[in-house]
Phi, psi and omega in degrees: 000126187245165184281162169306311177301326176286326170298319181294311180307308179298327172302302185301318187297320190263000188235129176244153171316148179294183177285163184254167179203160175261125183229148178296141184312315182291351175238030190240007186307142177057008170279169179243134180306127176266355172206156171318138163256130184252139183279135184259355182221161168285144171235126342306161188288329180206168178293122186234159180281134175266359187219147162280127187179219187223138175253145184199184169269135184300329180298336183273001190306331183272357189271163162272122188261152184258115176276122184256339185184185180217149176228122176267163175305129183096347175302140177252352181298142177262129174237133178267111183259124181263175181299136183085004177245162175219168185219133178288141185213157189233161179307127183081358175290145184295137171273131176308144182302326184274002173256151175226003187218151171231125173259127181299144183300331178294341185251034168226172182230124179233135182232093181075238180267001185268135183228141177242121172278126185240027175255094190299339179267359180294135185250172171297129185064027167292150181057015172253140171261112184289140172313128184072003188296325178278316180205137183265137171316127180091354182275167180277121178282308169215142188281156175297137183097001183286127168290138179268085180284173169297322172301324175285320169296326177290319181288326173294326172300327175298333180279346183092008185274133179262327185225143180230149172266124188227167175276135174297151178272137184286152167269152187229135163244141176248128172241115180252134177246136185154109179303337188277345189279123182234148179299159172295151190090337184294162171263102193283136169263169180306129177093347174265158179218162181284138175277122180255324196291328175288337177287319187298308183289321170307315174299316183285347179256340184309312181302339177284345174059056177251165171290138193221126167239138182241138173213144173251128193227152178288159170283078182217130183307303188296312184301315176297317176299320178294312183295326182291311170310314177298319179295312182298330176288336184254332188245156181275331180227140186233109179253122175246151173233140184077160176081010189248013179260216189243019183282161182294346177245022173265090192262352195293312181302308182310315191282330178294316180294328176297325177273014178057039168280125181273123191275130170273310170206158166212127175087126181227146189281072191210158178222127002269169175099023181312300191285015176309121180259139170229122185221172180214144173227096184077238168265001174289130171250150175230134178233128174245124183257161178291159184277339178293138186301304184296333172286324179293321184285319178302306178301319178303311189289329187266346179229323184275319180305309177294324178296330177281325175296313179298327175291326175292344183097009180282128178278356174228077200284332194272160178304145173293141180233155180237153169260110184233158172276152183272139190284328179231153178299145184227140175235129183265137179268340185235168184271012176262152175289147188231150165248125193241130175290132190218168175226159177255122173230130181048051178056026176226153178278130176247123176281138180276149163290150178093066181253016183285154186302340177260356186282095180268342175304316180290316176310325182296335181243008182280144174266355176173185182244124176277130181256127178242117183287166188299324187285346181275121180259324184226140177239118182283159175301138186069003174288145186284143175228167177267125183239121177266120187276123179297152183309329186274004166245000178278131183072000000 
């Protein structure tokens, strides 16, 4: 049995980014850049006005200026503005080379073609976006590993970039094991339960927008072995839930090994989720999660979530964490590290009722997971704890 820290280290050590491809900018959303993007242009491309107003020489600020022309956004004409002159200009318009300052129109007084600047606080190059001020030609626009958000895509479009090198998204198979599991809409018989883990894991993986297949299989050795083989043949990541402990009908580990999956680790000194298995077959990844839903979801967020992020090319794959004071004293009964479903109230962490491995009601309202290390038996009120923020609450 290994520590949580060792498990995380082994995740990072054993997972490489997926293969790369060239994608059109419009089809790159939520991919991660596989290489630095170098700008071929200055941003802004030219000195431009940041306001609707008037452009002139700053040295003429105190004079009554003569308005000689106007330049709208997109105009390519050249206008020579001499001393004592000004030109009407609009947001985004190219600044004449002979001008260095723009006054916003609300802070002027105009009478016919005569203009008085009434902005006492106006400074040299005020309201001007200088060429290359945001980004110089030849500089790194976005670094390798950057997620292509709508803002990132918009930024690259301003550089004239049409295609980008990105990491491909992995494909994922989810296999839930358990003869007691029945689909939604079934009439349950005694001893049967509704299958929930595939719905839960599907929802957790959906934001990644990956190819996904889901199957539910009975607790049968041969059926389990065949289902795992099929999944390994077709998918980059195989996630199982249930059947990874030591019960008489827990066949998952045996079937994984028979399918030539190499064990990286099995069992972590943690609660919930002690029996978690992580293995590889070539470049294929396998995670066998506990069957209890809350334990399965905790393991997903702490280990499978960062594995997906690493394959996508994210250089910061783990859930973000905060150091926050604990609202009430907590005493840990066991020697294992624990992840506790929690909420943030009044800038403190409050532990929720219902911390059992099967308790999803508390998980449904949790903001994140509070981590108490194995060597810590007592956490005093207002003592700082590490709090992992769930993805839906990030940002």
